[in-house]
N, CA, C, O and the ligand as a Tripos MOL2 file, in Angstrom:
@<TRIPOS>MOLECULE
protein
  245   243    62     0     0
PROTEIN
NO_CHARGES

@<TRIPOS>ATOM
      1 N          21.6520  -28.8650  110.7910 N.3       1 MET1
      2 CA         21.2030  -27.7150  109.9310 C.3       1 MET1
      3 C          20.7800  -26.5310  110.8670 C.2       1 MET1
      4 O          19.7970  -26.6370  111.5990 O.2       1 MET1
      5 N          21.5360  -25.4250  110.8220 N.am      2 PRO2
      6 CA         21.2710  -24.4660  111.8280 C.3       2 PRO2
      7 C          19.8260  -23.4380  111.5330 C.2       2 PRO2
      8 O          19.7880  -22.3550  110.9490 O.2       2 PRO2
      9 N          18.8480  -24.1170  112.0820 N.am      3 ARG3
     10 CA         17.4900  -23.4590  111.9620 C.3       3 ARG3
     11 C          17.5890  -22.2500  112.7710 C.2       3 ARG3
     12 O          18.2310  -22.1890  113.8200 O.2       3 ARG3
     13 N          16.9050  -21.2520  112.2290 N.am      4 THR4
     14 CA         16.7610  -19.9680  112.9720 C.3       4 THR4
     15 C          15.1720  -19.7120  113.1330 C.2       4 THR4
     16 O          14.3610  -20.5300  112.6990 O.2       4 THR4
     17 N          14.8160  -18.6240  113.7300 N.am      5 ALA5
     18 CA         13.4490  -18.1740  113.7350 C.3       5 ALA5
     19 C          12.9680  -17.8500  112.2540 C.2       5 ALA5
     20 O          13.8440  -17.5270  111.4510 O.2       5 ALA5
     21 N          11.8560  -17.9020  111.8950 N.am      6 ASP6
     22 CA         11.2850  -17.5660  110.5270 C.3       6 ASP6
     23 C          11.6280  -16.0230  110.4260 C.2       6 ASP6
     24 O          11.4270  -15.2280  111.3440 O.2       6 ASP6
     25 N          12.1060  -15.7400  109.3430 N.am      7 PHE7
     26 CA         12.1930  -14.2160  109.1300 C.3       7 PHE7
     27 C          12.1170  -13.9820  107.4680 C.2       7 PHE7
     28 O          12.3200  -14.8900  106.6620 O.2       7 PHE7
     29 N          11.8450  -12.8430  107.1660 N.am      8 HIS8
     30 CA         11.6310  -12.3830  105.7060 C.3       8 HIS8
     31 C          12.1760  -10.9770  105.4220 C.2       8 HIS8
     32 O          12.3050  -10.1020  106.2790 O.2       8 HIS8
     33 N          12.4510  -10.8710  104.2490 N.am      9 SER9
     34 CA         13.2500   -9.5940  103.8890 C.3       9 SER9
     35 C          12.0060   -8.5330  103.8070 C.2       9 SER9
     36 O          10.9050   -8.9490  103.4450 O.2       9 SER9
     37 N          12.1820   -7.2410  104.1290 N.am     10 ILE10
     38 CA         11.2660   -6.2440  104.0690 C.3      10 ILE10
     39 C          11.0590   -5.7890  102.6210 C.2      10 ILE10
     40 O          10.2130   -4.9570  102.2930 O.2      10 ILE10
     41 N          11.9140   -6.4120  101.7690 N.am     11 ASN11
     42 CA         11.9000   -5.9210  100.4340 C.3      11 ASN11
     43 C          11.1880   -6.8780   99.6390 C.2      11 ASN11
     44 O          11.0770   -6.7030   98.4250 O.2      11 ASN11
     45 N          10.6290   -8.0090  100.2960 N.am     12 GLU12
     46 CA          9.6790   -9.0430   99.5590 C.3      12 GLU12
     47 C           8.4740   -8.2330   99.0190 C.2      12 GLU12
     48 O           7.9790   -8.5330   97.9330 O.2      12 GLU12
     49 N           8.0320   -7.2820   99.7120 N.am     13 VAL13
     50 CA          6.7260   -6.7670   99.3880 C.3      13 VAL13
     51 C           6.8100   -5.9700   97.8960 C.2      13 VAL13
     52 O           5.8060   -5.5030   97.3570 O.2      13 VAL13
     53 N           8.0730   -5.8970   97.3580 N.am     14 LYS14
     54 CA          8.2770   -5.2880   96.0700 C.3      14 LYS14
     55 C           8.2410   -6.4690   95.0130 C.2      14 LYS14
     56 O           8.4030   -6.1790   93.8270 O.2      14 LYS14
     57 N           8.0490   -7.7020   95.3640 N.am     15 LYS15
     58 CA          7.9970   -8.7680   94.4220 C.3      15 LYS15
     59 C           6.5860   -9.0830   94.1820 C.2      15 LYS15
     60 O           5.7210   -8.7050   94.9720 O.2      15 LYS15
     61 N           6.2980   -9.7930   93.0730 N.am     16 PRO16
     62 CA          4.8760  -10.3420   92.9610 C.3      16 PRO16
     63 C           4.6700  -11.2840   94.1280 C.2      16 PRO16
     64 O           5.6430  -11.8610   94.6140 O.2      16 PRO16
     65 N           3.5870  -11.4450   94.5470 N.am     17 VAL17
     66 CA          3.0560  -12.1340   95.6180 C.3      17 VAL17
     67 C           3.5840  -13.7300   95.5260 C.2      17 VAL17
     68 O           3.9570  -14.3210   96.5400 O.2      17 VAL17
     69 N           3.5750  -14.2820   94.3630 N.am     18 ASP18
     70 CA          3.9600  -15.4970   94.2580 C.3      18 ASP18
     71 C           5.5560  -15.7010   94.6480 C.2      18 ASP18
     72 O           6.0230  -16.7140   95.1680 O.2      18 ASP18
     73 N           6.1520  -14.7260   94.3460 N.am     19 ASN19
     74 CA          7.6230  -14.9150   94.5590 C.3      19 ASN19
     75 C           8.0810  -14.4800   95.8590 C.2      19 ASN19
     76 O           9.2910  -14.4600   96.0820 O.2      19 ASN19
     77 N           7.2730  -14.1420   96.7140 N.am     20 ARG20
     78 CA          7.7190  -13.6780   98.1010 C.3      20 ARG20
     79 C           8.1380  -14.8960   98.9000 C.2      20 ARG20
     80 O           7.4530  -15.9140   98.8140 O.2      20 ARG20
     81 N           9.1550  -14.8660   99.6270 N.am     21 VAL21
     82 CA          9.6700  -16.1320  100.4870 C.3      21 VAL21
     83 C          10.1090  -15.6470  101.7980 C.2      21 VAL21
     84 O          10.4780  -14.4880  101.9850 O.2      21 VAL21
     85 N          10.0570  -16.6850  102.8350 N.am     22 TYR22
     86 CA         10.7300  -16.2040  104.0390 C.3      22 TYR22
     87 C          11.8250  -17.3180  104.2000 C.2      22 TYR22
     88 O          11.8790  -18.2750  103.4290 O.2      22 TYR22
     89 N          12.6640  -17.1460  105.2100 N.am     23 HIS23
     90 CA         13.7420  -18.0520  105.4040 C.3      23 HIS23
     91 C          13.7760  -18.6120  106.9360 C.2      23 HIS23
     92 O          13.1800  -18.0250  107.8380 O.2      23 HIS23
     93 N          14.3960  -19.5930  107.1070 N.am     24 ASN24
     94 CA         14.5480  -20.1720  108.5140 C.3      24 ASN24
     95 C          15.8780  -21.0580  108.7510 C.2      24 ASN24
     96 O          15.9620  -21.9270  109.6200 O.2      24 ASN24
     97 N          16.9050  -20.7070  107.8470 N.am     25 ASP25
     98 CA         18.1490  -21.2770  107.9540 C.3      25 ASP25
     99 C          19.2270  -20.3630  107.9140 C.2      25 ASP25
    100 O          19.3110  -19.6170  106.9390 O.2      25 ASP25
    101 N          20.1170  -20.3000  108.8750 N.am     26 SER26
    102 CA         21.1610  -19.1840  108.9770 C.3      26 SER26
    103 C          22.3310  -19.5060  107.8410 C.2      26 SER26
    104 O          23.2280  -18.6900  107.6270 O.2      26 SER26
    105 N          22.2470  -20.6620  107.1930 N.am     27 THR27
    106 CA         23.2990  -20.7390  106.0390 C.3      27 THR27
    107 C          22.6310  -20.4870  104.7370 C.2      27 THR27
    108 O          23.2930  -20.7120  103.7230 O.2      27 THR27
    109 N          21.4190  -20.0540  104.6190 N.am     28 CYS28
    110 CA         20.8900  -19.7910  103.3890 C.3      28 CYS28
    111 C          21.6180  -18.3960  102.8150 C.2      28 CYS28
    112 O          21.6720  -17.3560  103.4710 O.2      28 CYS28
    113 N          22.1560  -18.5610  101.4990 N.am     29 PRO29
    114 CA         22.8010  -17.3860  101.0550 C.3      29 PRO29
    115 C          21.9110  -16.1330  100.9350 C.2      29 PRO29
    116 O          22.2800  -15.0380  101.3590 O.2      29 PRO29
    117 N          20.8590  -16.3200  100.4060 N.am     30 LEU30
    118 CA         19.8570  -15.0240  100.2630 C.3      30 LEU30
    119 C          19.4760  -14.4860  101.6420 C.2      30 LEU30
    120 O          19.3180  -13.2900  101.8880 O.2      30 LEU30
    121 N          19.3310  -15.5930  102.6090 N.am     31 GLY31
    122 CA         18.8690  -15.2070  103.9470 C.3      31 GLY31
    123 C          20.0890  -14.4440  104.6470 C.2      31 GLY31
    124 O          19.8840  -13.5480  105.4660 O.2      31 GLY31
    125 N          21.2480  -14.8160  104.3090 N.am     32 ARG32
    126 CA         22.4550  -14.2160  105.0840 C.3      32 ARG32
    127 C          22.4090  -12.7200  104.5650 C.2      32 ARG32
    128 O          22.5720  -11.7570  105.3150 O.2      32 ARG32
    129 N          22.1870  -12.6310  103.2950 N.am     33 VAL33
    130 CA         22.3130  -11.1080  102.6920 C.3      33 VAL33
    131 C          21.2180  -10.3070  103.3590 C.2      33 VAL33
    132 O          21.4370   -9.1600  103.7480 O.2      33 VAL33
    133 N          19.9540  -10.9380  103.5070 N.am     34 VAL34
    134 CA         19.0010  -10.1170  104.0350 C.3      34 VAL34
    135 C          19.2950   -9.7810  105.4230 C.2      34 VAL34
    136 O          19.0630   -8.6400  105.8230 O.2      34 VAL34
    137 N          19.8530  -10.7930  106.3020 N.am     35 MET35
    138 CA         20.2470  -10.6890  107.6670 C.3      35 MET35
    139 C          21.3560   -9.5470  107.7450 C.2      35 MET35
    140 O          21.2410   -8.6080  108.5330 O.2      35 MET35
    141 N          22.3640   -9.6800  106.9340 N.am     36 ALA36
    142 CA         23.6070   -8.7950  106.9470 C.3      36 ALA36
    143 C          23.0400   -7.3140  106.8270 C.2      36 ALA36
    144 O          23.4360   -6.4240  107.5800 O.2      36 ALA36
    145 N          22.0910   -7.1050  105.8380 N.am     37 ALA37
    146 CA         21.6310   -5.7940  105.6380 C.3      37 ALA37
    147 C          20.7790   -5.2780  106.6700 C.2      37 ALA37
    148 O          20.6020   -4.0650  106.7800 O.2      37 ALA37
    149 N          20.2010   -6.1690  107.4890 N.am     38 GLY38
    150 CA         19.3580   -5.8320  108.5720 C.3      38 GLY38
    151 C          17.8560   -5.4700  108.0650 C.2      38 GLY38
    152 O          17.0490   -4.8720  108.7770 O.2      38 GLY38
    153 N          17.6180   -5.8630  106.8840 N.am     39 GLU39
    154 CA         16.3830   -5.6360  106.2180 C.3      39 GLU39
    155 C          15.5470   -6.6400  106.3030 C.2      39 GLU39
    156 O          15.1660   -7.1850  105.2680 O.2      39 GLU39
    157 N          15.1010   -7.0730  107.5680 N.am     40 TYR40
    158 CA         14.2250   -8.1990  107.6530 C.3      40 TYR40
    159 C          13.3010   -7.9580  108.8120 C.2      40 TYR40
    160 O          13.5170   -7.1620  109.7250 O.2      40 TYR40
    161 N          12.1740   -8.7820  108.6690 N.am     41 SER41
    162 CA         11.2250   -8.7780  109.8700 C.3      41 SER41
    163 C          11.1000  -10.2600  110.2510 C.2      41 SER41
    164 O          11.4060  -11.1590  109.4680 O.2      41 SER41
    165 N          10.6490  -10.4660  111.4600 N.am     42 LEU42
    166 CA         10.5000  -11.9210  111.9350 C.3      42 LEU42
    167 C           9.0600  -12.5710  111.4850 C.2      42 LEU42
    168 O           8.0590  -11.8560  111.4530 O.2      42 LEU42
    169 N           9.0200  -13.6000  111.2280 N.am     43 GLY43
    170 CA          7.7770  -14.3810  110.7620 C.3      43 GLY43
    171 C           7.6420  -14.6960  109.4030 C.2      43 GLY43
    172 O           8.4100  -14.2250  108.5630 O.2      43 GLY43
    173 N           6.7490  -15.4360  109.1300 N.am     44 LYS44
    174 CA          6.5660  -16.0280  107.7010 C.3      44 LYS44
    175 C           5.8400  -14.9000  106.8550 C.2      44 LYS44
    176 O           6.0200  -14.7500  105.6470 O.2      44 LYS44
    177 N           5.1400  -14.2550  107.5050 N.am     45 ASN45
    178 CA          4.1940  -13.2340  106.6790 C.3      45 ASN45
    179 C           3.3700  -13.7790  105.6480 C.2      45 ASN45
    180 O           3.0480  -13.1100  104.6660 O.2      45 ASN45
    181 N           2.9610  -15.1430  105.8510 N.am     46 ASN46
    182 CA          2.2440  -15.7600  104.8440 C.3      46 ASN46
    183 C           3.0390  -16.0500  103.3500 C.2      46 ASN46
    184 O           2.4490  -16.3530  102.3130 O.2      46 ASN46
    185 N           4.4340  -15.8940  103.4860 N.am     47 TYR47
    186 CA          5.1610  -16.2300  102.2320 C.3      47 TYR47
    187 C           5.4850  -17.6860  102.3010 C.2      47 TYR47
    188 O           5.2560  -18.3700  103.2980 O.2      47 TYR47
    189 N           6.0730  -18.1680  101.1070 N.am     48 ARG48
    190 CA          6.3050  -19.5270  101.0900 C.3      48 ARG48
    191 C           7.8130  -19.6500  101.4710 C.2      48 ARG48
    192 O           8.5410  -18.6590  101.5180 O.2      48 ARG48
    193 N           8.2340  -20.8800  101.7330 N.am     49 LEU49
    194 CA          9.6250  -21.1550  102.3470 C.3      49 LEU49
    195 C          10.4990  -20.9100  101.1220 C.2      49 LEU49
    196 O          10.1230  -21.3030  100.0180 O.2      49 LEU49
    197 N          11.6920  -20.2490  101.2930 N.am     50 CYS50
    198 CA         12.5890  -20.1070  100.3760 C.3      50 CYS50
    199 C          13.2960  -21.4480   99.9160 C.2      50 CYS50
    200 O          13.6110  -22.3000  100.7470 O.2      50 CYS50
    201 N          13.5110  -21.5870   98.6890 N.am     51 ARG51
    202 CA         13.9210  -22.9010   98.1010 C.3      51 ARG51
    203 C          15.2540  -23.3590   98.8540 C.2      51 ARG51
    204 O          15.3710  -24.5120   99.2710 O.2      51 ARG51
    205 N          16.2140  -22.4310   99.0000 N.am     52 ASP52
    206 CA         17.5640  -22.8910   99.5570 C.3      52 ASP52
    207 C          17.1900  -23.2640  100.9990 C.2      52 ASP52
    208 O          17.6800  -24.2860  101.4790 O.2      52 ASP52
    209 N          16.4140  -22.5570  101.6670 N.am     53 CYS53
    210 CA         16.0440  -22.8790  103.1870 C.3      53 CYS53
    211 C          15.4720  -24.3280  103.0540 C.2      53 CYS53
    212 O          15.9160  -25.2300  103.7650 O.2      53 CYS53
    213 N          14.4980  -24.5390  102.1510 N.am     54 ASP54
    214 CA         13.7720  -25.8130  102.0820 C.3      54 ASP54
    215 C          14.7890  -26.9250  101.7940 C.2      54 ASP54
    216 O          14.5440  -27.9870  102.3670 O.2      54 ASP54
    217 N          15.8020  -26.8930  101.0760 N.am     55 SER55
    218 CA         16.7680  -27.8080  100.8200 C.3      55 SER55
    219 C          17.6100  -28.1720  101.9450 C.2      55 SER55
    220 O          18.0470  -29.3020  102.1650 O.2      55 SER55
    221 N          17.8180  -27.0500  102.6930 N.am     56 ARG56
    222 CA         18.7990  -27.1930  103.8170 C.3      56 ARG56
    223 C          17.9520  -27.7420  105.0300 C.2      56 ARG56
    224 O          18.5600  -28.3290  105.9250 O.2      56 ARG56
    225 N          16.6080  -27.5890  105.1120 N.am     57 ASN57
    226 CA         15.7890  -28.1710  106.1490 C.3      57 ASN57
    227 C          15.7100  -29.5990  105.9800 C.2      57 ASN57
    228 O          15.3760  -30.2720  106.9550 O.2      57 ASN57
    229 N          15.9870  -30.1950  104.8090 N.am     58 GLY58
    230 CA         15.9720  -31.6510  104.5110 C.3      58 GLY58
    231 C          14.6960  -31.9440  103.7450 C.2      58 GLY58
    232 O          13.7480  -31.1640  103.6650 O.2      58 GLY58
    233 N          14.7650  -33.1470  103.1880 N.am     59 PRO59
    234 CA         13.5450  -33.7060  102.4010 C.3      59 PRO59
    235 C          12.4220  -34.1170  103.2220 C.2      59 PRO59
    236 O          12.5440  -34.4300  104.4060 O.2      59 PRO59
    237 N          11.2650  -34.1130  102.5470 N.am     60 GLY60
    238 CA         10.1250  -34.6050  103.2510 C.3      60 GLY60
    239 C           9.2650  -33.6820  104.0180 C.2      60 GLY60
    240 O           8.7210  -34.0070  105.0730 O.2      60 GLY60
    241 N           9.1610  -32.5790  103.4880 N.am     61 ARG61
    242 CA          8.4030  -31.5570  104.0850 C.3      61 ARG61
    243 C           6.9290  -31.7770  103.7800 C.2      61 ARG61
    244 O           6.0850  -30.9910  104.2100 O.2      61 ARG61
    245 ZN         16.3390  -18.9680  102.5970 Zn       62 ZN62
@<TRIPOS>BOND
     1     1     2 1
     2     2     3 1
     3     3     4 2
     4     3     5 am
     5     5     6 1
     6     6     7 1
     7     7     8 2
     8     7     9 am
     9     9    10 1
    10    10    11 1
    11    11    12 2
    12    11    13 am
    13    13    14 1
    14    14    15 1
    15    15    16 2
    16    15    17 am
    17    17    18 1
    18    18    19 1
    19    19    20 2
    20    19    21 am
    21    21    22 1
    22    22    23 1
    23    23    24 2
    24    23    25 am
    25    25    26 1
    26    26    27 1
    27    27    28 2
    28    27    29 am
    29    29    30 1
    30    30    31 1
    31    31    32 2
    32    31    33 am
    33    33    34 1
    34    34    35 1
    35    35    36 2
    36    35    37 am
    37    37    38 1
    38    38    39 1
    39    39    40 2
    40    39    41 am
    41    41    42 1
    42    42    43 1
    43    43    44 2
    44    43    45 am
    45    45    46 1
    46    46    47 1
    47    47    48 2
    48    47    49 am
    49    49    50 1
    50    50    51 1
    51    51    52 2
    52    51    53 am
    53    53    54 1
    54    54    55 1
    55    55    56 2
    56    55    57 am
    57    57    58 1
    58    58    59 1
    59    59    60 2
    60    59    61 am
    61    61    62 1
    62    62    63 1
    63    63    64 2
    64    63    65 am
    65    65    66 1
    66    66    67 1
    67    67    68 2
    68    67    69 am
    69    69    70 1
    70    70    71 1
    71    71    72 2
    72    71    73 am
    73    73    74 1
    74    74    75 1
    75    75    76 2
    76    75    77 am
    77    77    78 1
    78    78    79 1
    79    79    80 2
    80    79    81 am
    81    81    82 1
    82    82    83 1
    83    83    84 2
    84    83    85 am
    85    85    86 1
    86    86    87 1
    87    87    88 2
    88    87    89 am
    89    89    90 1
    90    90    91 1
    91    91    92 2
    92    91    93 am
    93    93    94 1
    94    94    95 1
    95    95    96 2
    96    95    97 am
    97    97    98 1
    98    98    99 1
    99    99   100 2
   100    99   101 am
   101   101   102 1
   102   102   103 1
   103   103   104 2
   104   103   105 am
   105   105   106 1
   106   106   107 1
   107   107   108 2
   108   107   109 am
   109   109   110 1
   110   110   111 1
   111   111   112 2
   112   111   113 am
   113   113   114 1
   114   114   115 1
   115   115   116 2
   116   115   117 am
   117   117   118 1
   118   118   119 1
   119   119   120 2
   120   119   121 am
   121   121   122 1
   122   122   123 1
   123   123   124 2
   124   123   125 am
   125   125   126 1
   126   126   127 1
   127   127   128 2
   128   127   129 am
   129   129   130 1
   130   130   131 1
   131   131   132 2
   132   131   133 am
   133   133   134 1
   134   134   135 1
   135   135   136 2
   136   135   137 am
   137   137   138 1
   138   138   139 1
   139   139   140 2
   140   139   141 am
   141   141   142 1
   142   142   143 1
   143   143   144 2
   144   143   145 am
   145   145   146 1
   146   146   147 1
   147   147   148 2
   148   147   149 am
   149   149   150 1
   150   150   151 1
   151   151   152 2
   152   151   153 am
   153   153   154 1
   154   154   155 1
   155   155   156 2
   156   155   157 am
   157   157   158 1
   158   158   159 1
   159   159   160 2
   160   159   161 am
   161   161   162 1
   162   162   163 1
   163   163   164 2
   164   163   165 am
   165   165   166 1
   166   166   167 1
   167   167   168 2
   168   167   169 am
   169   169   170 1
   170   170   171 1
   171   171   172 2
   172   171   173 am
   173   173   174 1
   174   174   175 1
   175   175   176 2
   176   175   177 am
   177   177   178 1
   178   178   179 1
   179   179   180 2
   180   179   181 am
   181   181   182 1
   182   182   183 1
   183   183   184 2
   184   183   185 am
   185   185   186 1
   186   186   187 1
   187   187   188 2
   188   187   189 am
   189   189   190 1
   190   190   191 1
   191   191   192 2
   192   191   193 am
   193   193   194 1
   194   194   195 1
   195   195   196 2
   196   195   197 am
   197   197   198 1
   198   198   199 1
   199   199   200 2
   200   199   201 am
   201   201   202 1
   202   202   203 1
   203   203   204 2
   204   203   205 am
   205   205   206 1
   206   206   207 1
   207   207   208 2
   208   207   209 am
   209   209   210 1
   210   210   211 1
   211   211   212 2
   212   211   213 am
   213   213   214 1
   214   214   215 1
   215   215   216 2
   216   215   217 am
   217   217   218 1
   218   218   219 1
   219   219   220 2
   220   219   221 am
   221   221   222 1
   222   222   223 1
   223   223   224 2
   224   223   225 am
   225   225   226 1
   226   226   227 1
   227   227   228 2
   228   227   229 am
   229   229   230 1
   230   230   231 1
   231   231   232 2
   232   231   233 am
   233   233   234 1
   234   234   235 1
   235   235   236 2
   236   235   237 am
   237   237   238 1
   238   238   239 1
   239   239   240 2
   240   239   241 am
   241   241   242 1
   242   242   243 1
   243   243   244 2
@<TRIPOS>SUBSTRUCTURE
     1 MET1         2 RESIDUE 1 A MET
     2 PRO2         6 RESIDUE 1 A PRO
     3 ARG3        10 RESIDUE 1 A ARG
     4 THR4        14 RESIDUE 1 A THR
     5 ALA5        18 RESIDUE 1 A ALA
     6 ASP6        22 RESIDUE 1 A ASP
     7 PHE7        26 RESIDUE 1 A PHE
     8 HIS8        30 RESIDUE 1 A HIS
     9 SER9        34 RESIDUE 1 A SER
    10 ILE10       38 RESIDUE 1 A ILE
    11 ASN11       42 RESIDUE 1 A ASN
    12 GLU12       46 RESIDUE 1 A GLU
    13 VAL13       50 RESIDUE 1 A VAL
    14 LYS14       54 RESIDUE 1 A LYS
    15 LYS15       58 RESIDUE 1 A LYS
    16 PRO16       62 RESIDUE 1 A PRO
    17 VAL17       66 RESIDUE 1 A VAL
    18 ASP18       70 RESIDUE 1 A ASP
    19 ASN19       74 RESIDUE 1 A ASN
    20 ARG20       78 RESIDUE 1 A ARG
    21 VAL21       82 RESIDUE 1 A VAL
    22 TYR22       86 RESIDUE 1 A TYR
    23 HIS23       90 RESIDUE 1 A HIS
    24 ASN24       94 RESIDUE 1 A ASN
    25 ASP25       98 RESIDUE 1 A ASP
    26 SER26      102 RESIDUE 1 A SER
    27 THR27      106 RESIDUE 1 A THR
    28 CYS28      110 RESIDUE 1 A CYS
    29 PRO29      114 RESIDUE 1 A PRO
    30 LEU30      118 RESIDUE 1 A LEU
    31 GLY31      122 RESIDUE 1 A GLY
    32 ARG32      126 RESIDUE 1 A ARG
    33 VAL33      130 RESIDUE 1 A VAL
    34 VAL34      134 RESIDUE 1 A VAL
    35 MET35      138 RESIDUE 1 A MET
    36 ALA36      142 RESIDUE 1 A ALA
    37 ALA37      146 RESIDUE 1 A ALA
    38 GLY38      150 RESIDUE 1 A GLY
    39 GLU39      154 RESIDUE 1 A GLU
    40 TYR40      158 RESIDUE 1 A TYR
    41 SER41      162 RESIDUE 1 A SER
    42 LEU42      166 RESIDUE 1 A LEU
    43 GLY43      170 RESIDUE 1 A GLY
    44 LYS44      174 RESIDUE 1 A LYS
    45 ASN45      178 RESIDUE 1 A ASN
    46 ASN46      182 RESIDUE 1 A ASN
    47 TYR47      186 RESIDUE 1 A TYR
    48 ARG48      190 RESIDUE 1 A ARG
    49 LEU49      194 RESIDUE 1 A LEU
    50 CYS50      198 RESIDUE 1 A CYS
    51 ARG51      202 RESIDUE 1 A ARG
    52 ASP52      206 RESIDUE 1 A ASP
    53 CYS53      210 RESIDUE 1 A CYS
    54 ASP54      214 RESIDUE 1 A ASP
    55 SER55      218 RESIDUE 1 A SER
    56 ARG56      222 RESIDUE 1 A ARG
    57 ASN57      226 RESIDUE 1 A ASN
    58 GLY58      230 RESIDUE 1 A GLY
    59 PRO59      234 RESIDUE 1 A PRO
    60 GLY60      238 RESIDUE 1 A GLY
    61 ARG61      242 RESIDUE 1 A ARG
    62 ZN62       245 GROUP 0 **** ****
């Protein structure tokens, strides 16, 4: 699995706090959209890990 540095969309702040996520996998569909748009910042920003990234990171977190 192609792990990347933690990053999050700069648009997450528009979501309710509980829905904000960060990504750490370059194959995550949502993460790729964020990356392609260039609308991201590095780091977790205290968000939870995106569900797609989580499943790509493998079981047993
Ligand atoms: Zn993701």
